[in-house]
C-alpha positions in Angstrom: 116.6 133.0 94.2 118.7 130.4 95.9 119.5 128.8 92.6 120.5 132.0 90.9 123.0 132.6 93.6 124.4 129.1 93.3 124.6 129.5 89.5 126.5 132.8 89.9 129.0 131.2 92.3 129.5 128.3 89.9 129.9 130.6 86.9 132.4 132.8 88.7 134.4 130.0 90.2 134.3 127.9 87.1 135.7 130.7 85.0 138.1 132.2 87.5 139.4 128.7 88.3 140.7 128.1 84.8 144.4 128.4 84.1 144.0 131.2 81.6 145.8 134.5 82.3 144.3 137.9 81.4 146.5 138.2 78.3 145.9 134.7 77.2 142.1 134.7 76.9 141.1 133.2 73.5 138.0 131.4 72.1 140.1 128.2 72.3 141.1 128.6 76.0 137.9 129.7 77.7 135.2 127.1 78.8 132.3 126.5 76.4 129.0 128.3 77.0 125.5 127.7 75.9 124.7 130.0 72.9 121.2 128.7 71.9 118.5 126.4 73.2 115.4 124.9 71.7 113.1 125.6 73.3 114.4 129.1 74.2 115.1 129.7 77.8 112.1 131.6 79.4 109.6 130.5 76.7 106.1 130.3 78.1 104.1 128.8 75.2 106.2 125.8 74.2 104.3 123.2 72.2 104.0 120.1 74.4 104.3 117.9 71.2 108.0 119.0 71.0 110.1 115.8 71.1 113.6 117.2 71.4 115.5 119.6 73.6 118.5 121.1 71.8 121.4 122.9 73.4 124.1 124.5 71.2 127.5 125.4 72.6 130.1 128.0 71.7 132.6 125.4 70.5 132.9 121.7 69.5 132.1 119.4 72.3 133.4 116.0 73.5 131.2 113.3 72.0 129.3 111.0 74.3 129.8 113.2 77.3 126.9 115.3 78.8 125.2 116.2 82.1 121.5 116.8 81.8 121.1 117.5 85.5 117.9 117.6 87.6 116.9 120.7 89.5 113.8 118.8 90.9 112.3 115.5 89.8 109.0 117.2 89.1 110.5 119.8 86.7 112.7 117.3 84.7 111.1 116.0 81.4 110.6 112.3 80.7 113.6 111.2 78.6 112.8 109.1 75.6 116.1 107.7 74.4 119.8 108.6 74.7 121.2 112.0 74.1 123.4 112.6 71.1 125.4 115.3 69.4 124.6 116.5 65.8 127.1 116.5 63.0 128.1 120.1 64.0 129.6 118.7 67.2 128.2 121.7 69.1 124.5 120.8 69.4 123.4 118.1 71.8 119.9 116.7 71.4 117.8 115.0 74.2 114.6 113.2 73.1 111.8 113.9 75.6 108.1 113.6 76.2 106.5 116.8 77.5 103.2 117.4 79.2 100.9 120.4 78.6 100.8 123.3 81.1 104.0 122.3 82.9 107.2 124.2 83.8 110.4 122.4 83.1 113.9 123.2 84.5 117.0 121.4 83.4 120.6 122.0 84.3 123.0 121.8 81.4 125.9 120.9 83.6 125.6 121.9 87.3 127.6 122.5 90.4 127.8 118.7 90.9 127.9 117.4 87.3 130.1 118.8 84.6 130.3 116.3 81.7 129.3 118.7 79.0 132.9 119.3 77.9 134.7 120.8 74.9 137.0 118.7 72.8 139.9 119.7 75.1 138.1 118.5 78.2 137.0 121.8 79.7 133.6 121.7 81.3 130.9 124.0 80.0 129.7 126.8 82.3 126.5 125.5 84.0 123.3 126.8 82.4 119.7 126.5 83.8 117.2 126.0 81.0 113.6 126.8 82.1 110.5 126.8 80.0 106.8 126.2 80.2 104.5 124.2 77.8 101.2 125.5 76.5 98.0 124.2 78.2 95.8 122.0 76.1 
């Protein structure tokens, strides 16, 4: 529960801290948010043969900039190559090697790291992706 509280504080302060007034809120001026992940957050039967984690944002992102942050060393997957954005400029892909029967937790941005940024340099709202792989 400690992490949920931290995530809420980060979300609230990250959004409130922007320089957007109430009457100026637009899709262009708000920070990007995660709209889709593969695997899906909360999935409990992910195939351990999955080789990519994909995160899709609400807007085009700054190429070459990301923060796949560690919640704990035990819950972070083994990375197999460098992250990259797809041609849509919204989906970032991380090549990984997963193990069966393991729970993974990965921050997409965090309180300390905010390098997932939109094309205008606004950091994405932190998102905790948690999933579990199937046992053999």
